C-alpha positions as CSV (number, residue, x, y, z in Angstrom):
1,M,-2.6,15.1,-3.3
2,S,-0.8,11.8,-3.8
3,E,-2.2,8.2,-4.0
4,Q,-0.6,4.9,-2.9
5,L,-1.9,1.4,-3.6
6,E,-1.8,-0.8,-0.5
7,L,-2.8,-4.4,0.2
8,I,-4.6,-4.7,3.5
9,S,-6.2,-8.1,4.5
10,S,-6.3,-9.4,0.9
11,A,-8.1,-6.3,-0.3
12,F,-6.6,-3.5,-2.3
13,N,-7.0,0.0,-0.9
14,V,-6.0,3.4,-2.2
15,I,-4.6,5.6,0.4
16,E,-4.9,9.3,-0.4
17,T,-2.6,11.8,1.2
18,Q,-3.7,15.4,1.0
19,R,-1.1,18.2,1.7
20,P,-2.8,21.6,1.9
21,K,-0.9,24.7,1.0
22,L,-0.9,27.5,3.5
23,T,0.0,31.0,2.7
24,C,1.5,33.6,5.0
25,C,0.2,37.1,4.3
26,R,2.9,38.8,6.3
27,Y,5.9,37.2,4.6
28,E,4.2,36.3,1.3
29,H,5.4,32.7,0.9
30,I,3.7,29.3,0.7
31,V,4.2,26.6,3.3
32,Q,3.4,22.9,2.6
33,T,4.0,19.7,4.6
34,P,6.7,17.4,3.2
35,V,5.8,14.4,1.0
36,P,5.6,11.1,3.0
37,S,8.3,8.7,2.0
38,K,7.6,5.8,-0.4
39,P,9.4,2.5,-0.8
40,I,9.9,3.2,-4.5
41,A,10.2,6.8,-5.7
42,R,7.5,7.9,-8.2
43,S,5.4,4.6,-7.7
44,Y,1.9,3.9,-6.6
45,A,2.9,0.7,-4.8
46,G,2.9,0.7,-1.0
47,A,5.0,-1.4,1.3
48,G,2.3,-4.1,1.8
49,L,1.7,-4.5,-1.9
50,L,5.4,-4.8,-2.6
51,A,5.8,-7.4,0.1
52,H,2.9,-9.4,-1.4
53,V,4.4,-9.3,-4.9
54,V,7.9,-10.3,-3.7
55,T,6.6,-13.1,-1.6
56,G,4.4,-14.4,-4.4
57,K,7.3,-14.2,-6.9
58,Y,10.1,-15.7,-4.8
59,A,8.5,-17.8,-2.0
60,D,5.3,-19.0,-3.8
61,H,7.0,-19.2,-7.2
62,L,4.1,-17.4,-9.0
63,P,4.7,-15.2,-12.1
64,L,4.0,-11.5,-11.6
65,Y,1.2,-11.4,-14.2
66,R,-0.9,-13.8,-12.1
67,R,-1.7,-11.3,-9.4
68,Q,-5.2,-10.7,-8.0
69,G,-6.5,-8.4,-10.8
70,V,-3.8,-5.8,-10.5
71,E,-2.6,-4.3,-13.8
72,L,1.2,-4.3,-13.8
73,S,3.0,-2.5,-16.5
74,C,5.7,-4.3,-18.5
75,A,8.3,-2.0,-16.9
76,S,7.3,-3.3,-13.5
77,M,7.6,-6.9,-14.5
78,C,11.0,-6.4,-16.0
């Protein structure tokens, strides 16, 4: 299961993607659907949230730490 944080209509939603594992008894191997693509690898941020942060930073000239209650790590702000 993977989680992704998305900004939809000024509300933050967590989108959970479940990928069940299926086994084949005849051939004895496990089959699983591929992972959906993300804008940034190994990140919780979705495309809508990233667009909101970039617009706020460069178009609205707001610092990244003044977001709507989202905890951003220092690595994200750098």
